[in-house]
C-alpha positions in Angstrom: 0.0 0.0 0.0 1.5 3.3 -1.0 2.6 5.9 1.9 -0.3 8.2 3.0 -0.2 11.8 1.8 -2.6 12.8 4.7 -1.9 12.4 8.5 -3.9 12.5 11.7 -2.4 14.6 14.6 -2.9 11.8 17.2 -3.8 8.2 16.8 -3.2 6.1 13.5 -6.9 5.7 13.2 -10.2 6.1 14.9 -12.5 3.3 15.1 -16.1 3.5 16.4 -19.0 0.9 17.0 -22.2 1.7 15.6 -25.1 0.4 17.7 -28.9 -0.2 17.4 -30.9 2.3 19.6 -32.6 -1.2 21.1 -29.3 -2.8 21.5 -26.8 -4.7 19.6 -24.2 -3.9 17.2 -24.7 -2.7 13.3 -21.1 -2.6 12.5 -17.8 -0.6 13.1 -16.4 2.3 11.1 -12.6 3.1 10.9 -11.4 6.2 9.8 -7.7 6.5 8.6 -6.0 9.7 7.0 -6.4 8.3 3.5 -9.3 5.6 3.8 -12.7 5.1 5.1 -13.5 1.3 6.3 -16.6 -0.3 7.1 -17.1 -3.8 8.8 -20.8 -5.3 9.4 -21.4 -6.9 12.9 -20.3 -10.4 12.8 -17.8 -9.9 9.6 -14.3 -10.7 9.8 -13.0 -8.2 7.2 -13.6 -4.4 6.6 -14.6 -3.1 3.3 -12.2 -0.2 2.3 -12.4 3.1 0.2 -10.0 5.6 -0.6 -10.7 8.9 1.2 -10.8 10.8 -2.2 -13.5 8.3 -3.6 -15.6 8.8 -0.4 -15.1 12.6 -0.7 -16.6 12.3 -4.3 -19.3 10.0 -3.6 -20.6 11.9 -0.4 -20.5 15.1 -2.3 -22.2 13.9 -5.5 -25.5 15.3 -5.7 -27.0 11.8 -6.7 -26.3 10.4 -3.1 -28.6 13.2 -1.6 -26.4 13.6 1.2 -27.2 17.1 3.1 -24.9 19.5 4.8 -25.6 19.3 8.6 -26.6 22.6 10.4 -23.2 22.8 12.2 
């Protein structure tokens, strides 16, 4: 894998479990300076996407993603 052109000020990556309101785990999202990774609960491996591809996808009007108020 090529060296990252971006870096975090702090840990190498940030990982957060996403939980259902009524309990149970939906999955895990991991953020790296150059990638976004997703793993469904119970799965062994992550799906991985370059950060540039994620930015292009999330800002594409076809996704209907909206900006937050803050």
